[in-house]
N, CA, C and O atoms as CSV, one atom per row, in Angstrom:
chain,resi,resn,atom,element,x,y,z
A,1,MET,N,N,33.057,42.603,-35.523
A,1,MET,CA,C,34.156,42.146,-36.338
A,1,MET,C,C,35.368,41.786,-35.475
A,1,MET,O,O,36.097,40.847,-35.796
A,2,GLU,N,N,35.587,42.520,-34.390
A,2,GLU,CA,C,36.755,42.264,-33.575
A,2,GLU,C,C,36.493,41.236,-32.483
A,2,GLU,O,O,37.402,40.930,-31.711
A,3,SER,N,N,35.296,40.701,-32.394
A,3,SER,CA,C,35.021,39.719,-31.356
A,3,SER,C,C,35.667,38.371,-31.678
A,3,SER,O,O,35.970,37.608,-30.762
A,4,GLY,N,N,35.879,38.069,-32.930
A,4,GLY,CA,C,36.516,36.801,-33.319
A,4,GLY,C,C,37.918,36.654,-32.752
A,4,GLY,O,O,38.212,35.646,-32.109
A,5,PRO,N,N,38.801,37.641,-32.974
A,5,PRO,CA,C,40.137,37.540,-32.389
A,5,PRO,C,C,40.133,37.545,-30.865
A,5,PRO,O,O,40.975,36.895,-30.246
A,6,ALA,N,N,39.194,38.270,-30.251
A,6,ALA,CA,C,39.129,38.293,-28.785
A,6,ALA,C,C,38.707,36.935,-28.246
A,6,ALA,O,O,39.227,36.484,-27.225
A,7,ILE,N,N,37.779,36.287,-28.914
A,7,ILE,CA,C,37.356,34.948,-28.496
A,7,ILE,C,C,38.500,33.959,-28.657
A,7,ILE,O,O,38.744,33.142,-27.768
A,8,PHE,N,N,39.204,34.025,-29.782
A,8,PHE,CA,C,40.324,33.117,-30.025
A,8,PHE,C,C,41.428,33.339,-28.993
A,8,PHE,O,O,41.926,32.376,-28.410
A,9,ALA,N,N,41.814,34.581,-28.761
A,9,ALA,CA,C,42.879,34.873,-27.799
A,9,ALA,C,C,42.459,34.477,-26.389
A,9,ALA,O,O,43.261,33.920,-25.639
A,10,GLY,N,N,41.217,34.755,-26.022
A,10,GLY,CA,C,40.734,34.370,-24.707
A,10,GLY,C,C,40.750,32.868,-24.511
A,10,GLY,O,O,41.122,32.379,-23.444
A,11,ALA,N,N,40.350,32.135,-25.536
A,11,ALA,CA,C,40.352,30.677,-25.451
A,11,ALA,C,C,41.773,30.131,-25.334
A,11,ALA,O,O,42.026,29.218,-24.547
A,12,VAL,N,N,42.692,30.684,-26.110
A,12,VAL,CA,C,44.075,30.216,-26.068
A,12,VAL,C,C,44.702,30.490,-24.702
A,12,VAL,O,O,45.324,29.603,-24.118
A,13,PHE,N,N,44.545,31.698,-24.197
A,13,PHE,CA,C,45.126,32.027,-22.897
A,13,PHE,C,C,44.497,31.200,-21.777
A,13,PHE,O,O,45.197,30.740,-20.875
A,14,THR,N,N,43.187,31.013,-21.831
A,14,THR,CA,C,42.502,30.249,-20.790
A,14,THR,C,C,42.925,28.785,-20.823
A,14,THR,O,O,43.193,28.196,-19.776
A,15,LEU,N,N,42.987,28.198,-21.997
A,15,LEU,CA,C,43.415,26.801,-22.106
A,15,LEU,C,C,44.870,26.631,-21.671
A,15,LEU,O,O,45.199,25.673,-20.971
A,16,PHE,N,N,45.734,27.546,-22.077
A,16,PHE,CA,C,47.138,27.457,-21.686
A,16,PHE,C,C,47.295,27.597,-20.180
A,16,PHE,O,O,48.024,26.821,-19.560
A,17,GLY,N,N,46.627,28.567,-19.587
A,17,GLY,CA,C,46.723,28.774,-18.144
A,17,GLY,C,C,46.210,27.580,-17.363
A,17,GLY,O,O,46.826,27.161,-16.383
A,18,THR,N,N,45.080,27.031,-17.794
A,18,THR,CA,C,44.516,25.864,-17.124
A,18,THR,C,C,45.438,24.664,-17.239
A,18,THR,O,O,45.684,23.971,-16.252
A,19,ALA,N,N,45.948,24.414,-18.433
A,19,ALA,CA,C,46.847,23.276,-18.634
A,19,ALA,C,C,48.137,23.435,-17.828
A,19,ALA,O,O,48.628,22.467,-17.247
A,20,LEU,N,N,48.679,24.633,-17.791
A,20,LEU,CA,C,49.911,24.859,-17.043
A,20,LEU,C,C,49.696,24.670,-15.544
A,20,LEU,O,O,50.542,24.080,-14.872
A,21,LEU,N,N,48.589,25.156,-15.016
A,21,LEU,CA,C,48.293,24.972,-13.596
A,21,LEU,C,C,48.053,23.505,-13.259
A,21,LEU,O,O,48.505,23.028,-12.218
A,22,MET,N,N,47.346,22.787,-14.126
A,22,MET,CA,C,47.112,21.367,-13.879
A,22,MET,C,C,48.416,20.582,-13.933
A,22,MET,O,O,48.652,19.718,-13.088
A,23,TRP,N,N,49.259,20.869,-14.911
A,23,TRP,CA,C,50.535,20.179,-15.049
A,23,TRP,C,C,51.424,20.444,-13.845
A,23,TRP,O,O,52.067,19.530,-13.329
A,24,THR,N,N,51.460,21.685,-13.399
A,24,THR,CA,C,52.267,22.039,-12.230
A,24,THR,C,C,51.746,21.336,-10.986
A,24,THR,O,O,52.539,20.843,-10.184
A,25,ALA,N,N,50.442,21.279,-10.811
A,25,ALA,CA,C,49.867,20.615,-9.642
A,25,ALA,C,C,50.203,19.127,-9.629
A,25,ALA,O,O,50.518,18.573,-8.576
A,26,VAL,N,N,50.141,18.487,-10.771
A,26,VAL,CA,C,50.472,17.061,-10.844
A,26,VAL,C,C,51.947,16.837,-10.535
A,26,VAL,O,O,52.295,15.910,-9.804
A,27,ARG,N,N,52.816,17.683,-11.089
A,27,ARG,CA,C,54.257,17.525,-10.840
A,27,ARG,C,C,54.582,17.740,-9.365
A,27,ARG,O,O,55.382,16.999,-8.794
A,28,VAL,N,N,53.972,18.742,-8.748
A,28,VAL,CA,C,54.233,19.028,-7.332
A,28,VAL,C,C,53.675,17.910,-6.462
A,28,VAL,O,O,54.322,17.495,-5.500
A,29,ARG,N,N,52.495,17.423,-6.785
A,29,ARG,CA,C,51.879,16.357,-5.998
A,29,ARG,C,C,52.717,15.079,-6.029
A,29,ARG,O,O,52.797,14.366,-5.029
A,30,HIS,N,N,53.340,14.786,-7.172
A,30,HIS,CA,C,54.177,13.594,-7.305
A,30,HIS,C,C,55.622,13.844,-6.867
A,30,HIS,O,O,56.481,12.970,-6.978
A,31,ARG,N,N,55.863,15.036,-6.375
A,31,ARG,CA,C,57.198,15.462,-5.944
A,31,ARG,C,C,58.238,15.306,-7.062
A,31,ARG,O,O,59.398,14.982,-6.811
A,32,ALA,N,N,57.800,15.540,-8.275
A,32,ALA,CA,C,58.682,15.519,-9.437
A,32,ALA,C,C,59.123,16.951,-9.733
A,32,ALA,O,O,58.398,17.897,-9.427
A,33,PRO,N,N,60.300,17.114,-10.323
A,33,PRO,CA,C,60.746,18.484,-10.611
A,33,PRO,C,C,59.882,19.145,-11.684
A,33,PRO,O,O,59.508,18.524,-12.678
A,34,VAL,N,N,59.581,20.405,-11.456
A,34,VAL,CA,C,58.817,21.172,-12.438
A,34,VAL,C,C,59.751,21.645,-13.544
A,34,VAL,O,O,59.369,21.674,-14.714
A,35,ALA,N,N,60.971,22.014,-13.178
A,35,ALA,CA,C,62.007,22.402,-14.144
A,35,ALA,C,C,63.323,21.800,-13.683
A,35,ALA,O,O,63.626,21.815,-12.490
A,36,GLN,N,N,64.095,21.279,-14.598
A,36,GLN,CA,C,65.366,20.651,-14.258
A,36,GLN,C,C,66.399,21.698,-13.871
A,36,GLN,O,O,66.549,22.714,-14.550
A,37,GLY,N,N,67.107,21.447,-12.784
A,37,GLY,CA,C,68.205,22.310,-12.380
A,37,GLY,C,C,67.795,23.581,-11.667
A,37,GLY,O,O,68.624,24.469,-11.471
A,38,VAL,N,N,66.540,23.690,-11.277
A,38,VAL,CA,C,66.043,24.889,-10.608
A,38,VAL,C,C,65.432,24.452,-9.281
A,38,VAL,O,O,64.967,23.320,-9.147
A,39,SER,N,N,65.436,25.343,-8.313
A,39,SER,CA,C,64.818,25.051,-7.030
A,39,SER,C,C,63.355,24.654,-7.235
A,39,SER,O,O,62.634,25.329,-7.970
A,40,PRO,N,N,62.904,23.569,-6.597
A,40,PRO,CA,C,61.507,23.141,-6.782
A,40,PRO,C,C,60.494,24.202,-6.356
A,40,PRO,O,O,59.453,24.362,-6.994
A,41,VAL,N,N,60.794,24.914,-5.298
A,41,VAL,CA,C,59.860,25.941,-4.832
A,41,VAL,C,C,59.803,27.101,-5.823
A,41,VAL,O,O,58.722,27.597,-6.141
A,42,ALA,N,N,60.966,27.532,-6.309
A,42,ALA,CA,C,61.009,28.654,-7.247
A,42,ALA,C,C,60.329,28.302,-8.570
A,42,ALA,O,O,59.592,29.119,-9.122
A,43,SER,N,N,60.570,27.102,-9.078
A,43,SER,CA,C,59.970,26.726,-10.355
A,43,SER,C,C,58.460,26.552,-10.226
A,43,SER,O,O,57.715,26.936,-11.128
A,44,ALA,N,N,58.003,25.981,-9.118
A,44,ALA,CA,C,56.559,25.834,-8.917
A,44,ALA,C,C,55.897,27.203,-8.754
A,44,ALA,O,O,54.807,27.433,-9.276
A,45,ALA,N,N,56.549,28.099,-8.039
A,45,ALA,CA,C,55.986,29.438,-7.859
A,45,ALA,C,C,55.925,30.197,-9.182
A,45,ALA,O,O,54.932,30.864,-9.474
A,46,LEU,N,N,56.976,30.094,-9.973
A,46,LEU,CA,C,57.000,30.807,-11.257
A,46,LEU,C,C,55.948,30.258,-12.216
A,46,LEU,O,O,55.238,31.033,-12.857
A,47,THR,N,N,55.837,28.942,-12.323
A,47,THR,CA,C,54.848,28.391,-13.245
A,47,THR,C,C,53.422,28.664,-12.769
A,47,THR,O,O,52.523,28.866,-13.585
A,48,THR,N,N,53.214,28.672,-11.456
A,48,THR,CA,C,51.887,29.012,-10.935
A,48,THR,C,C,51.551,30.463,-11.253
A,48,THR,O,O,50.421,30.771,-11.632
A,49,THR,N,N,52.526,31.354,-11.101
A,49,THR,CA,C,52.307,32.764,-11.411
A,49,THR,C,C,51.986,32.964,-12.887
A,49,THR,O,O,51.080,33.724,-13.230
A,50,VAL,N,N,52.718,32.291,-13.753
A,50,VAL,CA,C,52.469,32.410,-15.190
A,50,VAL,C,C,51.107,31.823,-15.549
A,50,VAL,O,O,50.392,32.387,-16.377
A,51,GLY,N,N,50.740,30.700,-14.939
A,51,GLY,CA,C,49.436,30.093,-15.201
A,51,GLY,C,C,48.283,30.986,-14.780
A,51,GLY,O,O,47.312,31.146,-15.519
A,52,VAL,N,N,48.388,31.568,-13.592
A,52,VAL,CA,C,47.347,32.479,-13.115
A,52,VAL,C,C,47.292,33.730,-13.987
A,52,VAL,O,O,46.211,34.248,-14.267
A,53,GLY,N,N,48.457,34.215,-14.415
A,53,GLY,CA,C,48.495,35.378,-15.301
A,53,GLY,C,C,47.831,35.094,-16.640
A,53,GLY,O,O,47.114,35.941,-17.174
A,54,ALA,N,N,48.069,33.897,-17.185
A,54,ALA,CA,C,47.435,33.528,-18.453
A,54,ALA,C,C,45.919,33.411,-18.290
A,54,ALA,O,O,45.161,33.839,-19.160
A,55,LEU,N,N,45.485,32.832,-17.176
A,55,LEU,CA,C,44.042,32.765,-16.928
A,55,LEU,C,C,43.429,34.158,-16.797
A,55,LEU,O,O,42.355,34.422,-17.338
A,56,ALA,N,N,44.107,35.037,-16.086
A,56,ALA,CA,C,43.607,36.407,-15.933
A,56,ALA,C,C,43.548,37.119,-17.284
A,56,ALA,O,O,42.598,37.852,-17.559
A,57,LEU,N,N,44.549,36.910,-18.115
A,57,LEU,CA,C,44.547,37.521,-19.443
A,57,LEU,C,C,43.420,36.969,-20.304
A,57,LEU,O,O,42.795,37.711,-21.063
A,58,GLY,N,N,43.157,35.669,-20.191
A,58,GLY,CA,C,42.038,35.074,-20.925
A,58,GLY,C,C,40.701,35.637,-20.477
A,58,GLY,O,O,39.842,35.933,-21.308
A,59,VAL,N,N,40.518,35.787,-19.175
A,59,VAL,CA,C,39.280,36.370,-18.654
A,59,VAL,C,C,39.145,37.820,-19.117
A,59,VAL,O,O,38.047,38.266,-19.452
A,60,TRP,N,N,40.249,38.549,-19.135
A,60,TRP,CA,C,40.213,39.929,-19.602
A,60,TRP,C,C,39.809,39.989,-21.081
A,60,TRP,O,O,39.026,40.852,-21.478
A,61,CYS,N,N,40.344,39.071,-21.892
A,61,CYS,CA,C,39.972,39.046,-23.311
A,61,CYS,C,C,38.483,38.771,-23.474
A,61,CYS,O,O,37.817,39.389,-24.305
A,62,PHE,N,N,37.960,37.833,-22.671
A,62,PHE,CA,C,36.530,37.530,-22.754
A,62,PHE,C,C,35.672,38.684,-22.267
A,62,PHE,O,O,34.545,38.861,-22.732
A,63,SER,N,N,36.195,39.468,-21.336
A,63,SER,CA,C,35.404,40.592,-20.819
A,63,SER,C,C,35.331,41.741,-21.830
A,63,SER,O,O,34.486,42.625,-21.688
A,64,ARG,N,N,36.184,41.743,-22.826
A,64,ARG,CA,C,36.197,42.812,-23.828
A,64,ARG,C,C,35.178,42.589,-24.930
A,64,ARG,O,O,35.062,43.418,-25.833
A,65,LEU,N,N,34.435,41.490,-24.881
A,65,LEU,CA,C,33.470,41.202,-25.956
A,65,LEU,C,C,32.298,42.121,-25.916
A,65,LEU,O,O,31.398,42.010,-26.750
């Protein structure tokens, strides 16, 4: 019964983490700002950390099935 919410949460976190990492990689590769008014290195590092964290949380949700 509880596998449905775990699958949904895992899918959401995994998709969000993947999309955020891909978006950050494209912005950094094009030397475009990741966030306006913030240091490019700090914003890229923060978004990469959040993306990896979301992926890890998604994998953890899938491992609970």
